[in-house]
Every structure is written in structure tokens, then in C-alpha cells.
Residue, then its C-alpha position, 0 to 999 in steps of 0.5 A: m304614609r304616602l300611600r296610605r293617604i292615596v288609598r284613603g283618597l281613592l276610597a273616599e272618591l269610591g264613596s263619593l261616587r256611590r253616595g254622591a258628593r254630599a257624603m264626602r263633604g259630611s265626613r268631617g261633620a260626622g267626625q266632629r258630631w261623634e266627638d260632641l257625642a263622646a264629650r256628652h257621654l264622658r261627662r256623663e260617666g264622670y270624666r272631667i274633660l281638660a283638653r280637646n283635640v290636642r296636637a303634641g308631638p307626632g299625633e293628635i289626642d281627641f281628649i285629655a281628661m280625668e276620671g278621679r285621679v286618673l289621667c285619661f288619653i282618650e281616642v274616639k272612633g266612629r263609623g256609620g256602619v260595620g262594613f269595615g269592622l267595628p270603630e274600636e277596631s281601627v285603633n290599630e298598633e301604629k295609631r296606639r304608637r302615635i297616641h302614645r308619642a303625643a301623650e309623651a309630649w303633652l306630659q313633657s310640656a304640660r308636666p302634670a303631677p305624678g300619677l296614674r294614666r290610661f288610655d281609653v277609646v270611645s267607639i261610636l256606631e251609627q246605623k240607620g239613625v240608631v247611635s251607640i256609644r261604648l267606652f273601652r277603659g284602659a283599651f291599651e297599654a303604653p309600650s315599655g319606656l313610654l309614659a314614665l312618670p315624669r317627676r315635678r321640679 
């Protein structure tokens, strides 16, 4: 975990040297912009957003939303190019595990009505001023034992 932070810091510094200090300041702004684009896209697709940037347990969930009667936990990934792969490819096994744990923690505290749950990914690719948004419904499954449907008391 610590090594990962160090590597990220070094890569960010390298990017800053290549593109200038402005690129560093803009990275959080890009993430926020991508989440705003994702929110608009999700609403157009019929989702009802319940919560955004939810910190629960060991992680964060970008969006919790309803699509019909399905409760969706949604991860947003964006990239400014394909040099490091497509945005959706960065939702690796460890990231999925963290999202599952956060979703389970949220379910325990919020205690929503029993029903279907799903993990979706919104992929945003921004290249040369052109933005492409792709929605992956049911992008991944919960590991066995996670997300057992809580019973209402």
C-alpha cells in the first residue's frame, strides 16, 4: 500500500515534469468533472442517484443509485488517453474487493429493503477534446459471502 503511494507520487511528478505544473493541479479537477459527466449520463439512463462519494468501511463508493428496483454501487473511472489502458481496465481485483467491502459496510448501516444489488462501472475516456462515456451494468460480481441480503428487523 505504501509502495503504491510512492509509485503514484513518482508517476505524478514525472507527468508534472512532462506537462508542466498545471497538469498536477488539474488531476482532481478532472476526476470531479468525470464524476459530474457520469452523474448526468446515469440520470439519462434512468438511474436515480441516492448518494455520491460515500465513505463506508475501508473504501469509497462513487455513486449509490437505483435503476428500477436494483440497488447499484457505481465506480467511475476516467482517463485522458489510452496510454495506460482503458479506464474500465483499472478496476482491478483489489479495487473490486474494496468496493465490495464498502458496499457491505454501507448496507449494514443503511439497511435498505432486501432486493437485487449490482456493481456497475462508468468508463470515461477523454481524448483530444472528445469525451466517450460507456456504462457497464453488472461489471463485476461480489465474492461469495459478501453482500448477503440483510433482513429488515
